[in-house]
Phi, psi and omega in degrees: 000128176283131182253154176237140179257107176272123188223148175201161176212164171206163185221151166252128178279149172302137184306127178093353181257144178264345178240150180266137178279353175260150177217133177245132179236129177250139172229124178244118179240182179290341185249336186205167171240134182237132175234135179231123175247116180243144181233110183283155179299131178077220181209175176075211187298314183300311180296322180297317178297314181298313183290323179294314178300315182299309183295321180293316180298311181299312182299316182293312183292317178295323179295331181267005174096009179289154178267177185295319182299313179299319183293315180296318179297321179295319178297315183297325182274350185258320186297138175293150182269134177291125181295321185290319185251352176071019180227150172258112196221123170209124176281163181204155170230128180245128177232121176236127180234123176279168184286353172258009171095007179281126187250134173234129182229136173230127185233127176232107173065002170275159172305143181299139182292150180258133181245125182248123180227129183054038178062023178231142175297127183238128180298150178246134175283118184244141177252131182272131179230141177257121181224119176052040179078007180247140176267118184238134179261126183241139177218148178220136179198174181258122178267158179235160177305135182099345178290150177229143178240125184235118176245149179208157180275170185288349174298331178290317180294325182276000184306128178096352180302129179077001179233265183275334184230131183295319185251012181086182185292325180074141187300315183297324178291324177296314179302315180297319179297317180297316180300319183287338185249013179285129169235131185306321184270001184296120180293150182306316181296319180297316180294319178300317182287328178298317180293316181292332176295320175294321177300314181298322178296315179296329177277359183055046177063014176226077185306132179273355179203154173300135183228124183228139174234131179237128184237129173244130179241126181271122185226153168296139180301125180220087182292157174235124177250127182238121174265122182234115175081150179284148176297156177302316180260118182298341178293342180272356181309308185295323180298312183291318179298321178295323175300319180293307187296324184270002181286154179275142175094212184280150181228132182226141174240128179240121177122138180295310179297319181298316180294325177294321177297316179298317179299316182293315184290321183275340184076018180258141186290138176260122181238122180271133179284146179253008179270122178257097178293320181224116183302337182274355179242127179301153183292161177269176177221179182228130169231122180307133180091351177251130188285331180206133177235121183230170168295170187274253192295327178298312181293317177299319179298317178295319178298317179298319178301314182295316181295319179294320180296328179283318183285331182260003186296145175284165183298337181291337187241016182298329186269006187264354185258127176228158181238051183260353181286164185248014175284164184302320182292318179291318179299318179294317180297317180298320178295317182294317187272321192246324189267340182250160179251337177208155189232135178234121177261131172252102192253119174276139185258011178289142179284136176270119182305329181295332183279353180265001179293124181301339181277352180271153179300144183300327184299336180295334179279002184246049183303315183296320176294326178298315179295317179299317180293319178297317179299318180295320179294321180294322179296329177298332181273002179098003180283148169271123186234132174235147180232125176243137182249146180224000000 
């Protein structure tokens, strides 16, 4: 079974700082997914430089096939030395997962990563290695669909120091909190923000250290293919519809004209729903064999608004977003963020006469930009996105 690694992270900056001293780097290749969490010495600009250099070096070298020893030696010889303390220092956690589920982890001075298997915290067998004067813990194991890997910086462990908690949140309490708040369907970004929301509360909204949480979720590969708009050349209708119908995973059609084309080419009846879950979102429809049929740019625009509001939300509103409504935009958003592992857009470039009406919003005439913006927002959440034009 081919696996997909759904991954996301978020950070709280140290209070009063404009740059984060933690840095997360993701690399997605045809063979593996790599995540690197680096925590630079101190905070602010200096820490940001250290963590950025560390994460970039590790990600680049591991992607090119270098081993851990070579990478650590390169980091030690590359990082600038702190004048005050006389050391070049950045902690790191490296997680590499192949598409068949083989996991390799290397941890240096970051809090130990948490592994969730069958919705339970599961111990990891770690081997201690000495490299260039550093003690690094290395582990290798086989992951299964549904497993989650959670890495975090020491700002999470120190949450509450000098405020609500004398000794900070402490690692064991964090593990207990994660165990109590695990939901099988919980998206990586949602879980990361749930943990950081607790961190922010313990810091009383004034974090005393940069705090970052990175979550990887192992899932069976489940692509989502979305057909949006009719092709410029009507002779391509059958070609594009066949790409949609024969695709693996979830299938979505967006647009009234587009749904009629799919219905005509497949010979399957199109039935429009008369239930309005949300008056501001056009109703959905049904075509047998298609998982979701919605109106076009209005619904896509609403979905983009929801996704942007979730990805750009401040820590004060992280817990306010849910995807439980049944309108077309929410259903589409849920598929994009939670139910799919990668997204493929089949975009028709024919102009819709309805969008040229002067009384309609200008944004409706910018379908291609809407798709590009939606793809960019999805990539921020760790999704692999491809766009094909017809």
